[in-house]
C-alpha positions as CSV (number, residue, x, y, z in Angstrom):
1,M,3.5,-5.1,24.1
2,V,4.6,-7.6,21.5
3,S,0.9,-8.1,20.3
4,I,0.4,-4.3,20.1
5,V,3.5,-3.8,18.0
6,A,2.5,-6.7,15.8
7,S,-1.0,-5.4,15.1
8,H,0.4,-2.0,14.1
9,A,3.0,-3.5,11.9
10,F,0.5,-5.8,10.3
11,A,-2.1,-3.4,9.1
12,Q,-3.8,-0.1,9.4
13,D,-5.8,0.0,12.7
14,S,-9.2,1.3,11.8
15,G,-10.2,2.0,15.5
16,P,-13.1,0.8,17.6
17,V,-16.1,-0.6,15.9
18,P,-18.6,2.2,15.6
19,A,-22.1,1.4,17.0
20,D,-23.8,2.5,13.8
21,G,-21.4,0.7,11.6
22,I,-20.3,3.9,9.7
23,Y,-16.6,4.6,9.1
24,D,-14.8,7.3,7.4
25,L,-13.4,6.3,4.0
26,L,-10.4,8.3,2.8
27,V,-9.6,8.2,-0.9
28,G,-6.3,9.2,-2.4
29,T,-6.2,10.2,-6.0
30,Y,-4.1,11.6,-8.9
31,T,-5.1,15.2,-9.5
32,S,-4.1,15.8,-13.1
33,G,-7.7,15.1,-14.3
34,K,-11.0,15.4,-12.4
35,S,-9.8,15.1,-8.8
36,E,-9.2,17.9,-6.3
37,G,-7.1,15.8,-3.9
38,L,-7.9,13.7,-0.8
39,Y,-11.5,12.9,-0.2
40,V,-13.4,11.8,2.8
41,Y,-16.6,9.7,2.5
42,R,-19.0,8.2,5.2
43,F,-19.1,4.5,4.5
44,D,-22.0,2.4,5.9
45,T,-20.7,-1.1,6.5
46,K,-24.4,-2.3,6.8
47,T,-25.4,-1.2,3.3
48,G,-22.1,-0.5,1.4
49,A,-23.3,3.1,0.7
50,A,-20.7,5.9,0.6
51,T,-21.5,9.6,0.9
52,R,-19.1,12.4,0.2
53,V,-18.2,14.6,3.2
54,S,-15.2,16.7,2.4
55,V,-12.0,17.1,0.2
56,A,-8.6,18.5,1.1
57,Q,-6.8,20.0,-1.9
58,T,-3.3,18.6,-2.4
59,V,-1.4,17.3,-5.4
60,N,-1.3,13.6,-6.3
61,P,-2.0,12.2,-2.9
62,S,-1.8,8.7,-4.3
63,Y,-1.0,6.8,-1.1
64,L,-2.2,7.5,2.5
65,V,-1.4,6.4,6.0
66,V,-3.3,7.2,9.2
67,S,-1.5,7.7,12.5
68,H,-2.0,5.0,15.1
69,D,-4.2,7.3,17.2
70,R,-6.2,8.3,14.0
71,R,-5.7,12.0,14.7
72,F,-3.4,12.6,11.6
73,V,-3.3,11.6,8.0
74,Y,-0.2,11.6,5.9
75,A,-0.2,11.6,2.1
76,V,2.5,11.4,-0.6
77,N,2.5,14.1,-3.3
78,E,3.6,12.0,-6.2
79,L,5.8,14.2,-8.2
80,P,7.2,14.8,-10.8
81,G,5.6,11.9,-12.6
82,D,6.3,10.7,-16.1
83,D,6.2,14.2,-17.6
84,G,7.9,16.3,-14.9
85,P,11.5,17.5,-14.6
86,A,13.9,15.1,-13.0
87,S,15.0,17.8,-10.7
88,Q,11.6,18.1,-9.0
89,R,11.2,16.2,-5.7
90,G,8.0,14.7,-4.4
91,G,6.4,15.7,-1.2
92,I,4.8,14.4,2.1
93,S,1.9,16.3,3.4
94,A,0.5,16.1,6.9
95,F,-3.1,16.7,7.8
96,R,-5.0,16.9,11.1
97,F,-8.0,14.7,11.0
98,D,-11.4,15.2,12.8
99,A,-12.8,11.7,12.3
100,A,-16.1,12.7,13.9
101,S,-16.8,15.5,11.4
102,G,-14.7,13.9,8.5
103,Q,-12.7,17.1,8.0
104,L,-9.0,17.4,7.1
105,S,-6.9,20.4,7.8
106,F,-3.4,20.9,6.4
107,I,-0.5,21.0,8.9
108,N,2.7,21.0,6.8
109,K,4.5,19.6,3.9
110,V,8.1,18.4,3.4
111,S,10.2,17.1,0.5
112,S,10.1,13.3,0.1
113,D,13.9,13.5,-0.6
114,G,13.3,11.6,-3.9
115,N,11.2,11.5,-7.0
116,D,7.7,9.9,-7.2
117,P,6.9,8.9,-3.6
118,C,4.3,6.1,-3.9
119,Y,4.1,4.3,-0.5
120,L,4.0,5.2,3.2
121,S,4.3,3.3,6.3
122,L,4.5,4.1,10.1
123,S,7.0,2.6,12.4
124,P,5.4,0.5,15.0
125,D,6.2,3.0,17.8
126,G,4.6,5.8,15.7
127,K,7.8,7.9,15.8
128,Y,8.8,7.7,12.1
129,L,7.1,7.8,8.8
130,V,8.8,6.0,5.9
131,T,8.2,6.6,2.2
132,A,9.2,4.7,-0.9
133,N,10.4,7.0,-3.6
134,Y,9.8,5.1,-7.0
135,S,11.8,7.6,-9.1
136,V,11.2,7.6,-12.7
137,A,14.4,9.5,-13.1
138,A,17.7,7.8,-13.0
139,D,19.1,10.6,-10.9
140,P,18.5,10.4,-7.9
141,G,17.1,6.9,-8.5
142,G,15.0,4.9,-6.2
143,S,15.2,5.2,-2.4
144,F,13.4,5.1,0.9
145,A,13.4,8.1,3.2
146,V,12.7,8.3,6.9
147,F,10.9,11.3,8.6
148,P,10.4,12.0,12.3
149,L,6.8,12.8,13.4
150,Q,6.0,15.4,16.1
151,S,3.2,15.2,18.7
152,D,1.3,17.9,17.0
153,G,1.2,15.8,13.7
154,Q,3.8,17.7,11.9
155,V,6.2,15.7,9.7
156,G,9.9,16.7,10.0
157,A,12.5,16.8,7.2
158,S,14.0,13.4,6.5
159,V,16.7,12.1,8.8
160,L,17.8,9.2,6.5
161,T,17.6,8.5,2.8
162,V,18.8,5.1,1.5
163,H,19.4,4.7,-2.2
164,H,19.8,1.3,-3.9
165,E,22.3,0.7,-6.7
166,G,21.8,-1.4,-9.9
167,G,18.9,-2.4,-12.1
168,G,17.3,-5.3,-13.9
169,P,17.1,-6.8,-17.4
170,V,13.9,-5.1,-18.6
171,K,15.0,-1.9,-20.5
172,G,12.9,1.1,-19.8
173,R,11.5,-0.3,-16.7
174,Q,14.6,-1.5,-14.7
175,D,17.3,0.9,-15.8
176,N,17.8,1.9,-12.2
177,S,16.4,1.3,-8.7
178,H,12.6,1.7,-8.2
179,V,11.6,1.3,-4.5
180,H,7.8,0.6,-4.7
181,S,7.0,-0.2,-1.0
182,A,8.6,-0.1,2.4
183,V,6.9,-2.4,5.0
184,F,7.7,-3.1,8.7
185,S,7.8,-6.8,9.7
186,P,5.1,-8.0,12.1
187,D,7.6,-8.1,15.0
188,G,8.4,-4.5,14.4
189,R,12.1,-5.1,14.3
190,Y,12.8,-5.0,10.5
191,L,11.9,-2.9,7.4
192,F,11.6,-4.5,4.0
193,A,12.0,-2.3,0.9
194,Q,10.6,-3.9,-2.3
195,D,12.6,-2.7,-5.3
196,L,11.0,-3.2,-8.6
197,G,14.1,-2.0,-10.5
198,T,16.5,-4.4,-9.0
199,D,14.3,-7.4,-8.4
200,K,15.2,-7.5,-4.7
201,L,13.5,-7.3,-1.3
202,Y,16.0,-5.3,0.8
203,G,16.0,-6.0,4.5
204,Y,16.9,-3.4,7.3
205,R,17.1,-3.7,11.0
206,Y,15.1,-1.1,12.9
207,T,16.7,0.0,16.1
208,P,15.0,3.1,17.4
209,D,17.3,3.5,20.4
210,G,20.0,4.4,17.9
211,S,22.5,1.8,19.3
212,R,23.0,0.3,15.8
213,G,21.9,3.3,13.7
214,L,18.2,3.9,13.0
215,F,18.1,1.4,10.1
216,G,20.9,-0.9,9.1
217,P,21.2,-3.7,6.5
218,T,20.5,-7.2,7.8
219,D,23.2,-9.8,7.6
220,S,21.6,-11.3,4.4
221,R,20.9,-7.8,3.0
222,Y,18.2,-8.8,0.6
223,T,16.0,-11.5,-0.8
224,Q,16.6,-12.0,-4.6
225,E,13.5,-12.3,-6.8
226,K,13.4,-13.7,-10.4
227,A,15.1,-11.4,-12.9
228,G,12.6,-9.1,-14.6
229,S,9.8,-9.9,-12.1
230,G,9.5,-6.4,-10.6
231,P,8.5,-6.9,-6.9
232,R,5.9,-4.3,-5.8
233,H,3.9,-4.7,-2.6
234,L,4.4,-7.0,0.4
235,V,2.0,-7.9,3.3
236,F,2.2,-10.1,6.4
237,D,-0.3,-12.3,8.0
238,K,-1.5,-11.6,11.6
239,Q,0.5,-14.4,13.1
240,G,3.7,-13.1,11.7
241,K,4.7,-16.3,10.0
242,H,4.1,-15.6,6.3
243,G,4.5,-12.8,3.9
244,Y,2.9,-12.3,0.5
245,L,4.3,-10.3,-2.5
246,T,3.0,-9.0,-5.8
247,S,5.5,-8.8,-8.6
248,E,4.2,-6.2,-11.1
249,M,6.0,-7.1,-14.3
250,A,5.7,-10.9,-13.9
251,G,2.1,-10.6,-12.8
252,T,2.5,-13.1,-9.9
253,V,1.9,-13.4,-6.2
254,S,4.5,-15.2,-4.0
255,T,4.3,-16.7,-0.5
256,F,7.2,-16.6,2.0
257,D,7.9,-18.1,5.4
258,Y,9.0,-15.3,7.7
259,D,11.4,-15.7,10.7
260,D,13.4,-13.0,12.5
261,G,14.1,-10.8,9.5
262,K,14.4,-13.6,7.0
263,L,12.0,-14.3,4.1
264,S,12.1,-17.7,2.5
265,Q,10.1,-18.1,-0.8
266,V,8.0,-21.2,-0.8
267,Q,5.4,-20.6,-3.7
268,T,4.7,-18.4,-6.7
269,L,1.5,-18.3,-8.5
270,P,0.3,-16.4,-11.7
271,L,-2.4,-13.7,-11.5
272,V,-3.7,-14.6,-15.0
273,E,-5.3,-17.8,-16.4
274,P,-3.2,-20.1,-18.6
275,G,-2.9,-18.8,-22.1
276,F,-3.6,-15.1,-21.3
277,K,-1.8,-13.1,-23.9
278,G,-2.4,-9.5,-22.8
279,A,-0.3,-7.1,-20.7
280,V,-0.1,-7.8,-17.0
281,G,0.5,-5.4,-14.0
282,G,0.4,-6.9,-10.5
283,S,-0.4,-4.2,-8.1
284,A,-2.0,-4.2,-4.6
285,I,-2.3,-7.1,-2.2
286,H,-4.5,-7.5,1.0
287,L,-5.6,-10.2,3.3
288,S,-9.3,-10.4,4.6
289,P,-9.7,-9.4,8.2
290,D,-9.9,-13.1,9.3
291,G,-6.8,-14.0,7.3
292,R,-8.6,-16.8,5.4
293,F,-8.4,-15.1,2.0
294,L,-5.8,-13.0,0.0
295,Y,-6.7,-10.6,-2.8
296,A,-4.5,-9.1,-5.5
297,S,-5.2,-6.6,-8.2
298,N,-3.9,-7.0,-11.7
299,R,-3.9,-4.2,-14.2
300,G,-2.7,-4.2,-17.8
301,D,-5.2,-5.9,-20.0
302,A,-6.6,-8.1,-17.2
303,N,-8.1,-5.4,-14.9
304,D,-9.3,-7.7,-12.2
305,I,-9.1,-8.8,-8.5
306,V,-7.7,-12.3,-8.1
307,I,-8.9,-14.2,-5.0
308,F,-6.9,-16.9,-3.2
309,S,-7.7,-19.0,-0.1
310,V,-5.0,-19.3,2.5
311,D,-4.0,-22.7,3.8
312,P,-4.0,-22.2,7.7
313,T,-1.3,-24.8,8.2
314,D,1.4,-23.6,5.9
315,G,0.1,-20.2,4.5
316,K,0.2,-21.4,1.0
317,L,-2.3,-20.0,-1.6
318,K,-4.9,-21.6,-3.8
319,Q,-6.7,-19.5,-6.4
320,V,-10.5,-19.7,-5.9
321,G,-11.8,-17.0,-8.0
322,R,-11.4,-13.7,-9.8
323,Q,-13.7,-10.6,-10.4
324,S,-13.4,-7.9,-13.0
325,S,-12.8,-4.5,-11.5
326,L,-15.3,-3.1,-14.1
327,G,-12.8,-0.5,-15.3
328,K,-9.2,0.3,-16.2
329,S,-6.1,0.0,-13.9
330,P,-7.3,-1.1,-10.5
331,R,-4.2,0.2,-8.6
332,E,-5.3,-0.1,-5.0
333,F,-8.3,-1.5,-3.1
334,A,-9.4,-2.0,0.5
335,I,-11.4,-4.5,2.6
336,D,-13.6,-2.9,5.3
337,P,-13.0,-4.0,9.0
338,T,-16.2,-6.0,9.0
339,G,-15.0,-8.1,6.0
340,N,-18.3,-7.6,4.2
341,W,-17.0,-5.2,1.5
342,L,-14.2,-4.8,-1.0
343,I,-13.7,-1.3,-2.4
344,V,-11.6,-1.0,-5.5
345,G,-10.6,2.1,-7.5
346,N,-10.1,2.2,-11.3
347,Q,-7.5,4.8,-11.8
348,N,-8.0,5.3,-15.5
349,S,-11.8,5.1,-15.5
350,D,-12.6,7.6,-12.7
351,S,-14.6,5.0,-10.9
352,V,-14.8,3.2,-7.5
353,Y,-16.8,-0.1,-7.1
354,I,-17.9,-1.4,-3.8
355,F,-18.4,-5.2,-3.9
356,R,-20.2,-7.2,-1.4
357,R,-17.9,-10.0,-0.1
358,D,-18.9,-13.5,0.8
359,Q,-16.9,-14.2,3.9
360,Q,-17.3,-18.0,3.6
361,S,-16.2,-18.4,0.0
362,G,-14.1,-15.2,-0.4
363,L,-15.9,-14.4,-3.7
364,L,-17.2,-11.0,-4.6
365,E,-20.8,-10.7,-5.6
366,A,-22.0,-9.1,-8.8
367,N,-23.8,-5.7,-9.1
368,P,-21.5,-3.6,-7.0
369,Q,-22.3,0.0,-6.1
370,R,-20.4,2.7,-8.1
371,I,-18.9,6.0,-7.1
372,E,-17.4,8.5,-9.6
373,I,-14.1,9.9,-8.4
374,G,-11.3,11.3,-10.6
375,S,-8.4,8.9,-10.8
376,P,-8.9,7.1,-7.5
377,V,-6.0,5.2,-6.1
378,D,-5.8,4.5,-2.4
379,F,-8.3,3.8,0.4
380,K,-8.2,3.9,4.2
381,L,-11.0,3.3,6.6
382,V,-11.1,5.0,10.0
383,S,-13.6,4.7,12.9
384,P,-15.1,8.1,13.9
385,S,-15.7,6.8,17.4
């Protein structure tokens, strides 16, 4: 049971390996421009080719998560955005997913209980969906909210919303809390909420039996990051011993030792080369399927994917390369289950590039395949088998 929980908490389970090597590729987008919503492509892991199958119309599905049994897909509706009214709440939309045909059908939608939901995660037992509400507006401010999931895929109204107080030193970016991700620990017992506004990684104990409340603060409450760094996304390795964090405003990646709800920072590395003078924007972070390499996207003026090797003895990182995303604002990316391909979306260039990945060196090969999609953001791969 422990190994099953850990695998769910660590990463999206893409399902059994299809005999023909073809997966469904789900693409989340922003819909203010050329995009219609949530796209499904057939992705051939043997050739790297992607063919569009369907689209489900929904507003700003900028982050996705697939249920453990792969029957349902949940997407944020990231509203109001920079130009919307502060009174407008974002949404969470549920879809039934027929992986064999690549078709999505709308089930229902609920309020995200906050502004600008930008991240989703499933509890290890599959009973709850957690969203991070970034919240451009000071009122209600950043939060994470918890939603019960029904057997038919419907998402229920939130049963808990947790707001953080405070801010950071960077005016205009840290005037209040901005929860950018909410991630379950590999042991399934804790939730970590990364707050860009307060420079903290908040820890919560998950007790689904309700004996101590569904989520409650850990004894240490939070891990403090460097002032003005802006923590964004956190991932754990398969062994559950190490965590890795991107900090958006500092443009860094940090390594942590993990033990029973506690994160201890042991290393921080820059995402840019020495002497770089442009704007930075640390974003997504993912490990290769074999855990030997870690990749992080950097936006701003860098617009690249930075590649690190992972020391198997202590989890520390060493930069081994970088690859231009060939566009502007690579917000998210994905590595396919075979480890042969890295798929990155350039949000501000309406382009997706599919890079062949060298599994021995970790480097990305030149001359990637290109797909045109309006404001692509997030990617999830699902076996149709």
